C-alpha positions as CSV (number, residue, x, y, z in Angstrom):
1,M,-85.5,-8.9,-1.9
2,T,-82.0,-7.2,-2.8
3,D,-80.9,-7.5,-6.4
4,A,-78.3,-9.4,-4.8
5,A,-80.7,-12.1,-4.2
6,I,-81.9,-11.3,-7.6
7,V,-79.1,-11.9,-8.7
8,N,-78.2,-14.9,-6.2
9,G,-82.3,-16.6,-7.3
10,L,-81.3,-16.3,-11.3
11,A,-77.9,-18.3,-10.7
12,Q,-79.9,-21.2,-9.2
13,S,-81.9,-21.3,-11.6
14,K,-81.5,-23.4,-14.7
15,L,-81.3,-20.1,-17.8
16,A,-78.4,-19.1,-15.7
17,T,-76.2,-22.8,-16.0
18,E,-73.2,-21.2,-18.2
19,L,-73.5,-18.0,-16.8
20,T,-70.8,-16.5,-15.0
21,A,-70.9,-14.2,-12.9
22,T,-70.8,-10.9,-14.1
23,Q,-72.7,-12.3,-17.2
24,C,-75.7,-13.1,-14.3
25,E,-75.7,-9.5,-12.4
26,A,-75.8,-8.3,-16.3
27,L,-78.9,-10.2,-17.0
28,A,-80.8,-9.9,-13.7
29,A,-80.5,-6.0,-14.3
30,T,-82.8,-6.7,-17.1
31,M,-85.3,-8.4,-15.9
32,T,-88.5,-7.6,-14.0
33,L,-89.2,-8.7,-10.7
34,R,-92.9,-9.9,-9.9
35,D,-94.5,-11.2,-6.7
36,L,-97.9,-13.5,-7.0
37,E,-100.9,-14.2,-4.7
38,Q,-102.2,-18.1,-4.4
39,G,-104.2,-18.4,-7.3
40,E,-102.9,-15.4,-9.6
41,V,-102.7,-15.6,-13.1
42,L,-99.3,-14.4,-15.0
43,V,-100.6,-15.4,-18.1
44,H,-104.0,-16.5,-19.5
45,E,-104.1,-19.1,-21.7
46,G,-104.5,-17.8,-25.5
47,D,-102.6,-14.2,-25.0
48,T,-99.6,-13.2,-26.4
49,D,-96.4,-12.8,-23.8
50,D,-92.7,-12.0,-25.3
51,H,-91.8,-13.0,-22.0
52,L,-90.0,-15.9,-20.0
53,Y,-89.8,-16.4,-16.5
54,V,-88.0,-17.8,-14.0
55,V,-89.5,-19.3,-10.6
56,L,-87.8,-17.8,-7.3
57,A,-90.0,-18.6,-5.1
58,G,-93.0,-20.5,-4.6
59,S,-94.4,-22.2,-7.5
60,L,-96.3,-21.8,-11.2
61,G,-98.9,-24.2,-12.6
62,V,-99.3,-24.8,-16.1
63,V,-103.0,-24.8,-16.2
64,K,-105.3,-25.7,-19.4
65,A,-108.8,-23.4,-19.3
66,A,-108.1,-22.4,-15.8
67,R,-111.2,-21.5,-13.7
68,T,-113.5,-23.1,-15.8
69,D,-115.1,-26.7,-15.0
70,N,-112.4,-28.6,-17.1
71,E,-109.2,-27.0,-15.6
72,L,-106.5,-29.5,-15.9
73,T,-103.2,-28.8,-14.4
74,L,-100.5,-30.0,-16.8
75,N,-97.6,-29.3,-14.7
76,V,-96.1,-27.6,-11.5
77,T,-93.2,-25.8,-11.6
78,R,-90.9,-24.7,-8.5
79,P,-87.7,-22.5,-7.8
80,G,-85.1,-22.6,-10.5
81,D,-87.2,-23.3,-13.0
82,V,-87.9,-21.5,-16.3
83,V,-91.6,-21.3,-18.2
84,G,-92.7,-19.6,-21.5
85,E,-90.0,-20.1,-23.3
86,L,-91.8,-21.1,-26.7
87,S,-93.7,-18.7,-26.5
88,F,-90.6,-16.4,-25.8
89,L,-89.0,-17.4,-29.0
90,D,-91.5,-17.6,-31.0
91,G,-94.3,-15.3,-30.3
92,A,-96.9,-17.6,-30.5
93,T,-99.8,-17.5,-28.1
94,R,-99.7,-19.6,-24.6
95,F,-101.2,-22.4,-24.9
96,A,-102.0,-22.9,-21.2
97,S,-102.2,-20.2,-18.3
98,L,-99.5,-19.9,-15.6
99,V,-101.1,-20.0,-12.5
100,A,-99.5,-19.4,-8.8
101,M,-99.6,-22.3,-7.1
102,A,-98.2,-20.5,-3.6
103,E,-97.4,-16.9,-3.3
104,T,-94.8,-16.9,-5.3
105,R,-92.0,-15.3,-6.9
106,V,-90.8,-14.4,-10.7
107,L,-88.1,-13.2,-13.0
108,G,-89.6,-12.2,-16.0
109,L,-87.2,-11.4,-18.9
110,S,-88.6,-9.6,-22.2
111,R,-87.5,-10.7,-26.1
112,G,-86.7,-6.7,-26.4
113,D,-84.8,-6.7,-23.7
114,L,-82.7,-9.8,-24.3
115,E,-82.4,-8.5,-27.9
116,A,-81.1,-5.3,-27.0
117,L,-78.0,-7.4,-25.0
118,L,-77.4,-8.9,-28.9
119,D,-74.6,-6.1,-29.6
120,R,-73.3,-5.3,-25.6
121,D,-72.6,-9.3,-24.9
122,P,-73.4,-11.8,-27.1
123,Q,-71.9,-14.4,-25.5
124,L,-74.6,-14.1,-22.6
125,V,-77.3,-14.1,-25.4
126,Y,-75.7,-17.1,-26.9
127,R,-75.1,-18.9,-23.5
128,I,-78.9,-18.0,-22.5
129,M,-80.3,-19.3,-25.9
130,R,-78.5,-22.3,-25.0
131,A,-79.9,-23.2,-21.7
132,I,-83.3,-22.4,-23.5
133,V,-82.6,-25.2,-26.2
134,R,-81.6,-27.6,-22.9
135,I,-84.8,-26.9,-21.1
136,V,-87.0,-27.3,-24.2
137,H,-85.0,-31.2,-25.0
138,D,-85.5,-31.7,-21.6
139,I,-89.2,-31.1,-22.0
140,Q,-89.2,-33.3,-24.9
141,R,-87.5,-36.0,-23.5
142,R,-89.9,-36.2,-20.2
143,L,-92.3,-36.0,-23.2
144,S,-90.9,-38.9,-24.6
145,M,-90.4,-41.0,-21.8
146,Q,-94.1,-40.4,-20.8
147,T,-95.0,-41.7,-24.4
148,V,-92.8,-44.7,-24.2
149,E,-94.7,-45.4,-21.0
150,L,-98.5,-45.0,-22.1
151,T,-97.7,-47.4,-24.6
152,N,-96.1,-49.9,-22.6
153,Y,-98.9,-49.7,-20.2
154,L,-101.8,-50.3,-23.1
155,Y,-100.0,-52.5,-24.4
156,K,-99.7,-54.9,-21.4
157,T,-103.3,-54.4,-20.4
158,H,-104.5,-54.5,-24.2
159,G,-106.4,-51.3,-23.8
160,R,-108.0,-51.7,-20.6
161,Y,-108.1,-49.2,-17.6
């Protein structure tokens, strides 16, 4: 994949919503490109990882208890999606594994590389952080809607499945 294709892939992501073309190029230059085979684990549940990932192609599954009898896929991402935003921000261990559901290409951004941009381009870092907050709000909004739907279902069925 050429540098221009990486920049274009990043520009189509939720992370680059507010970025100018120049900012997108600057951010892409700090990111690492990684190709994954189907079934390959990008990050293991319980590990610490200071990276935020942008899915360029393929899909990543957010999987609890990966590769066990109790494996549970919580979410499947698609191109343009951002994953790992909470661990990226707070350094906490990963709640679930990130597993390639097909051949997948991702861009990774380390916390250190983002912090290095602070002195050079604080506006870029500000816009990235705004994008991360929007992504987290979207996740929280979807969870709230699912909770309401589940509560309504349980109420209407009197708790019977």
